[in-house]
N, C-alpha and C positions, 0 to 999 in steps of 0.2 A: 219776299224774294230770298233764294237759295243763295250762299256763298259760293262764288265761280271756283273753280280747282284751283290750286295754287301752280301748277304748273302748266295751265293751260297760257297759248300765245295770247297776249294781247290783239293779236292782230285778228283770229275766230271773235272777240270779244268784240272787236268795232265793227267786224264785218255781221255779227250778229245783232248789233244795237239798228244797223241799217247806215249803210254806206251810199250815199249821192254822188251823182254826178258832180257837184256842185263841191262837194268834198274830196271828190278825184282833182278837179282841176286846183282846189288849195295845196293838196298835198304836189302835183307836179310843179308849182311854185316855186314852194319848199324846199321839193327836193331838187330842185336847180340850184337854187341858192346855196343849199349845203354842200352841193358838189362844187360849184365854184370856190368856195373855203375848202373843201377838202383837198380838191387837183394840189396845189402848190405845197399844202400842209404833209402829203403824204409824200411827197418826193424827198420834201425837205427832213423829214423824219428818218426817213430810210436811209436816206445820204449821210445825216447825223450818225445813224445807228453803226453805220459800216457798210451798209450792203446798198448794192444797185438802186436807183429810184422805180424802177421797175416793180420791183417784191412790194413798195410801198403802197402802187398802185393794185397790185395781186391781193393786197392783204384788203383794201379799202372795198376793192369791188367784191369779192369771196365772203370776206368776213362781213364787209357790213350789209351786204343783202340778209347773211343766216342770222345775223344779232336782231336785223329787224322784223325778219319774218318770224323768228320762232321768239323771241324775247319776252319778258314781261312786263317792260315800260312801253308807255306810248308813242315818246319822243326819243328812245334811244339812239345815237348813232355812232355804231362801230367803226372801230379802224386803227389805222396804226396810232400810239399817243405818243406825246414828248416825254412822257413819266416813264418810258420803258427804253428810252436812248442811253443811259447809262448800262442798263442789262444786257440787252442787245447787243453792243456793240462787245462788251468782256464777252460772251457768250460765243460773238464770232471768233476775237481774238484766240481763245483756249481752245474750241473745237469747231470751226469753220464754216461755212453757211451750212452744212450736210448737219453737222451738230445742232447748228440754230433751229434749224426744221422739224428736225427728230422732238428738240426741246419745247418746239410750241405744240408738237400732236401729242406727246405725253401731259404738256398741260392741258390741253384740249381734255383728255380723258380726266385729267384729277378735277376739273372744274363739272363736269357732270357729273361725276360722283358727288362732289361737295353739294351740287344742288339737290342729287338724290336724296342725300341722308337732308337736307334739311338747313345746313351749316349758313346759308344766306340770310335766314333771320335773326341770327346774332354777329355777323359782321358788322351789322348799321350800330351796334354797340361801342364802337371803337372810338375812345373819347376824343372830343376836338382839338384839344390842343395835340395829340399826338398826328390828326390830319392836316394840320396846319405845319406844325414842324416840318413833316413831310415834304408836304408840298414845296413848300421855301427850300428846302434844300434840293429838290430835285429843279426847282428853278435856276437855281446856284450851278448846279451840273451842265444844263442845260446851256447857260450862257457859255460857262466856260468850255463846253465842246464846240463853240461857235468862233472862238478867237482865233484859229488858224484862218480860216477862210474869211472872217469880216476882216481881217488887216493882211492877207495874200500872203501869210509867212511860208516859208519851205524849211521843212526841218529836215533833221541830217539825217532821221530814219523812222518809225513809226512814233505815231503821238500816243505818250503813255495815256493809259486809263486811269489810274491812279491823281487826284486832284493834284498834289504837293507837286508828285512828278510831271505833272501837265503842266503846271503854271513854270519851272524850272525849263521844261525844255521850250517853252511859248517864249520864256524873256529871254533865253542863250541865242532865238532863231529871232532877236528882234530888229536886227540889220538888215532882216530881207526883207521888210514889207514892202505891201505893192503898193502905192499912193491910188491908183486906180481901182484896186480892188476895195479898198476903204473907200472911196468917195462914191463907189456904185453902192456898197452896203449902208452908207451912212443915206445916200439918198431915199434908198427903198425902205427905211425905217422914219423917215421924212414925211414919204406919200403916204405909207400907212397911217401915221398918226392924221397928219394934215386932213386925209381922206374922211375918217375916222370922227374929224370935229368939225369939220365943213359940208359933207357929204356921208352920215350915217350908212345911209341906206344903201351906199353906193358897195359895191366888192372890193374893197381897197386892197385885199391881200392879191389878188387875182391882178387887178391893175396894177399896183408898183412891181409884179414879178414882170407883167408883159413889159410896162416901159422899162425896165432894165433889160430886159432881153432885148429891146430894138434900140435902146442906145449904146449897148456893148456890141451889135452885130452891124448898127449904122459906120459906128466910128473906130470900128476895131481894136476897141484897147486891148490891152496884151493880159487880162485874164483868164483864170480857168472857167466853162462851161460846163454843165453836164454830157455833151458830146464829145469837150476835149476828153474828159474821164472818164465816161461811162460808153462814150459811141451813143448810136439810134438806142430809142426806145423800140421795143417789139410792140406790134399791131394789137397781140393778142395775150392772152394769158396761155401758161402752157396746159399741155396736156395732163391731167389726175397721177401724182407719181405717189406711190407710199414711199416711205423714208426707208433706211435701213435699221432693221431693231439687232444687231448683234449685240452682245453682251455686253462687250466694252464699251460699245457706240450710248448702250443705253445708260449704264452705268455713269460715263462723262459726262452724258446731257442732263440725269435726274436732278442734279442741286437746280441748275438753271428754269429745270421745268417747274419745279417747288416754288424759285422765287416767281416765274410766271405766274403762275397759279395764285398766290397770295397778292400779290402788287394788280394781276388783272382783276382777281374779284375787289378787291377793294376800291379801284379806282372805276370798274363799271359801277356798283352799286352807291357811289358816293355822286355818280353821273344820273342815274336812274333818282335819285333824293333831291338833286336840284332839280331835275325834269320835273315833279313832285311839285316842289315846292312854286315854280312858275305856272304850270298847268292847273294845279287843282287836283288831278288825277292820282292815283295810289298804283305803284309800281307791284310785280309779285317777284320778290327778289330769288327765290327759287328757280322760278322760271327763268327769269334772267342767267344767272348760273349755267343752267343746262344750256341755252342759247350759245352762251358765251362759248362753251366746251366745245359746241359743233361747231362755231364758228372758226375757232384755232384749229380744229381737227382741216375743215374744208380749207382754209388758209395754209396751211400745210403741205394740203395734196398737191394745191398749184402754184407750190414755190413760195409762199408768203409766209411771214410772220407773225409775231404777237396782235393778237385781236381785244381789244377792249373798248368799254364806253368811255367817249370822248366828251370831256365835260362843255367846252368849247363850242364843236358842232352840233352838240345836243342842245345848247342855249338857242344857238342861231335859227334850229329848227325849229322849235317852239316859238321864237320871236318872228319866224318866218309866214307862221300862220298855219304849221302843218295841223292835221287833223287825224292823226295817228300813223300805224309803222311803214303804210304806204310811201311814204314821202321817203323813207331811211330806205328803203327798197328801189324807189326809183334814182336816188341820189347816187347806187352803187352801179344803176345803168345808166345814168349819164357819165361818170370815171369810166367806164366800158368804153362809151359812143365817143370820149376823146382818144380813147386809144386807136379806136380802129379810125377815127377820121384825121385826127392831129397829133400823133404821137413824134413825129419827124420834129416839129417844131420845139420839140421839149427839148431838143439839142442846144438851142441859142440859149438858152435860160442862165444865166452867171451864179455861180455858185455863193459868190459874196451878197447875192441876192438873197438866195434864201438863208444865207447865214443870217442876214437884218430881218429879213421874217420870222424867223426861231429866237432872233432875241427880243422882237417885240411878245413873241408867245410864252418866253420867261419873264419878263416884267409882268404881266399881266397874271401870270398864273402864282407870283410870287406871297399873294397875299398880304401884302407889307401891313397893311391896317391891323387885321386880326392879329397878326405877329405879335405886333407893340400891343398892344390891347393885353391881349393875354401875356408878356411879360410884366406888364404893371398891373395887372390884376391881383395877383396873390402869388409868393413866392413857389407853391407848389405848382401851380400852372407855369410859373414862367423856367422852372426848372425843366416840367415835363417837354414843354415844346421847347427849350434850348437844346435839350437831351438830343432828341432825336430828332433834329435840324443837324447838330455838329456829327450824330453817328451817319446820317443819310449822307453827307456830304465827302465827310473823311472816312467813315469805315465801310459800310455795305447798306443798300437799301433796305433788305429783308431785316437783319439785324435793326435796323432803326426804329422799323415797326415792331418786331418785338420786344424789344426794350421799353420802346415810347409805350405799349400798351398794356406791359407788367409796371411800368412807373405809374400811367394812369390808373392802373387797376389797385396800388397802392395807395393813391390819393384818394380814390375813390371809399377804401374801408377805412382810412382815416376820419376822413370826413363823415361817413356815415358812423362811425361809433364814436364822434364826439355828438352826433345828433340822439345818440340814447342818452338816456337818464334818470337818476334813481333820485325819487325823491321822497324825504319822509309825510305821511300822512298822519293827521291827528287819529289817535286812537283812546275812546273813553273808555275806562275799563271794564271788563266783562265781569257777570255776575262769579264766574268760576277763578275769576285773577284772584293770589295771594300776594298781599302788597310787598309780602317779606321775598317772592321769586322772580323779580323784576316784570311781573306782570307781562305785557304782549309790547311786539310794535309794527307797525304796519307801516309798508313801504309800496309807491306805484311806481313801476316800469314805464318809459315813453319811448315809443321807437322800436324799429326792429332791434332783435337782440343775438346777435350772430355771434362767430369768434372774435373779431374786434371789438364789439362792445363786450363781451364777457370776459375778455383778460383785462379791461381799463375797470368797469363795475365788480367785476368778481371778488377784487378787493376789497369795495366797500361792504360789497355784502358778508365779506367773511370776518371782518371787523366787527359786525354788526351782531353776528351772530352767536357770539363769545356770551353773551348774556341771557336774553329773552327764553320763557317758557314758550311762548308761541308768537310764531315768526310768521307772518301775516305777508305775503307780494303778492299787491293787485296786478295781474295781465291784462285789465280792461282795454289798456292804449299800447297793445303789444300784437304788430299785424303778422309778425313773423320771429320765427327762431329758427336758427340752423341745430345740427347737432353737437357741436360744441357748447352754445350757450344752453341747451337742455343738458346734458352731461355738468356743467356747471352748478344746474341746479340738485340733482341727483347727488354730489358729494356735499353741497351744501346742506342737505336734508339727511346725512349720514353727521353730520356735524352737530346740527340742531338737536340729534337723537343722542347723541354722545353727553351732550351736556342736558338731556331730560328734558327736552323741548319736543314741541311739533313743528314741522312748518306746513303753513296751507297757503294755497294757489289759488287766487280768487280769479274770477269771470277769465279763465282760459279760452279762447277760440278752440273750434274742436281739433282743427290742426295743428294748433301751437298743441293743446293738449298729448295730442297722438306723437308729434315729436318728444314730448317731455317723457312720456311714458315707454317708448321706445328705447330710451338711454337710462330706463331702470327709474325713473322721478314716479314710483306710479304707489299706488295704495296697497298697503297702511303706511307705507316711508313716507309719504305726503298725503295731505289731504285737499281733494278738491273741491273748490266751495264756488256758488254760483255769484254771490256776493258775500258781503261783509256779514250778514244777518246770517246766511250759513255757516260762517264761522263759529258764530255765539251759540248756533243750536249742537255742532260738532262737537264742541267744548265742554257744553255742558254735558255729554252723554258720555265725557270721559270717564 
């Protein structure tokens, strides 16, 4: 069976395999289940991001449909994600809604480019401590962004984006707490957690939000609702419109577009990996990036913002019995149906209830056990996860990812260099050995020999090279050598030659030998032999 093209949408694969009426019925139920979860989350994330709730719905409808229709994962659910709250909020504060839409459009172009260049193949190599530290940092930021509405605080000015300034502003407003808002938020949290424990099959998020809206409407509690802050929701998405592409606007949006691209690619592929683990299927990472790019462009055209794969909704889709991408497409259509039929009812939803919902989301995504396990596992992993976490919380999401990735790479290099070993091997005298000349030494290398290992083991080899007439290095257990490692043997061969000796490289694999020769370690400076017997023959011929 031939391998499917890496850019082929999984929807086509599912249809080619045979899609039955039973599969469609399963997808209808799964799509409805996910839509019930996505509906309040989309509005809550949009509000927390500093935009109107309707834009969260546009993002879910347009972006979610395109991600499922074109993506490389069978079960991926696209839409607005909590991880973007801080970035989107900062973008809106600095360049406004139109700037956000332009940044989302540009991010879509960058994601398409990333998929076309097959960059998705490499994003999965991001170290685990980086993803855990990043996710935990995002969870803290999401919770901090909800404190104002959780307690019904009234600030004297705009809420600061930077977390330390935010905490100062919230503490200064502590006397303005609204007990009714806190009671609604707490009640929402308790209903969600209670239903999750007692009735795990019920749509706890939607039930909690509806219950809060009913209580506030019947009692007339003096707290903010979607209607009081944003007015009535529209019944349909707007007509598609291109954002402005003036030079100044593009330059202002570009940094945010790059951040959206980086975060969106990581979040989407992590979500696809989670779906793979739950379902046993394999996603196509580059097809997924292409779909995410198209979805972001589509979302921007209809007034939405950043689209990405959403881990919680994707997991819900798998658990609900989805058979393929059709369920994700239907989930978007079900949310559209809600806008058509029941949009005015959203005006009664209290903002404190949405804040309570996002508090639960932040708690769930914090990966607390994984965080502490990494902290206790080793000092290197602890350093990576803690530094990534602190940078995300107190500096910048992108900076946290980049620095965390760099630290993770350094930890990997250190561990791999320690895995490479050099050991002395017994060497019986050869017929051509002269006892007074120092005879020969045989050393065996173990593991990949790259620049990290070369820096550590090169010192050992240099010391050995001070005396033997025949210096034999066994490469039989070396699977890989990079240019730095190969260069070190070229230098070693010259040193041995100056001492009147010969460097023999034994049992080097063809690709390892090519790398050595490319860096100058070739005949007659060195002698390549298939085994130690070949060394004896080469020495006898001298």
